[in-house]
C-alpha positions in Angstrom: 4.0 -87.7 -58.8 7.7 -88.6 -59.0 9.0 -89.7 -55.7 12.5 -88.5 -56.7 11.1 -85.0 -56.5 9.1 -85.2 -53.4 9.8 -83.0 -50.5 9.0 -83.7 -46.7 8.3 -81.4 -44.0 9.7 -83.1 -40.8 10.6 -82.2 -37.2 14.0 -83.6 -35.9 16.0 -82.1 -32.8 12.9 -79.9 -32.1 13.5 -77.8 -35.1 11.3 -77.9 -38.6 13.1 -79.1 -41.8 12.5 -79.5 -45.3 14.5 -82.5 -47.1 14.5 -84.1 -50.6 13.3 -87.4 -50.7 17.1 -88.5 -50.9 17.8 -87.2 -47.8 14.7 -88.2 -46.2 15.7 -92.2 -47.1 19.1 -91.6 -45.4 17.5 -90.5 -42.0 17.2 -93.0 -39.1 13.5 -94.1 -38.7 13.2 -93.1 -35.2 15.1 -89.4 -35.3 12.3 -87.3 -36.8 8.8 -86.9 -37.1 7.2 -86.4 -40.6 4.4 -83.8 -40.8 3.7 -83.9 -44.4 5.0 -84.6 -48.2 4.9 -82.0 -51.0 5.1 -82.0 -54.8 7.7 -79.0 -54.5 10.2 -77.4 -52.2 8.1 -74.0 -52.4 5.0 -75.4 -51.1 7.2 -77.4 -48.1 8.6 -74.2 -47.0 5.5 -72.2 -47.2 4.1 -74.8 -44.6 7.1 -75.0 -42.6 7.0 -70.6 -42.0 3.4 -71.4 -41.1 4.0 -73.8 -38.4 7.1 -71.8 -37.3 4.7 -68.3 -37.1 2.1 -70.7 -35.4 4.7 -71.8 -32.6 5.9 -68.3 -31.9 2.6 -66.5 -32.0 1.4 -69.2 -29.1 4.5 -68.8 -27.3 4.0 -65.2 -27.6 0.3 -65.6 -26.1 1.7 -67.6 -23.4 4.3 -65.4 -22.0 1.8 -62.3 -22.2 -0.7 -64.6 -20.0 2.4 -65.6 -17.7 3.7 -61.6 -17.3 -0.1 -60.1 -17.4 1.2 -58.1 -20.5 -1.8 -56.8 -23.1 -1.7 -59.0 -26.1 0.4 -57.9 -29.3 -1.2 -56.7 -32.3 -0.5 -59.1 -35.0 
């Protein structure tokens, strides 16, 4: 595994981001949360999409429960 080709899935300012190793090294240490490290960008982006979809799904259920609406079909 070449460290220069790693991709980092982070959360910063309440947003998920995929960054290169070079970008990651330049971030201030307490400015982000590291979720996972990947060998390629594609896998990192797929995981980021999954995390965002999960958050949207959970929020949708919370909104439905609060309003008494029927659940959305998936």
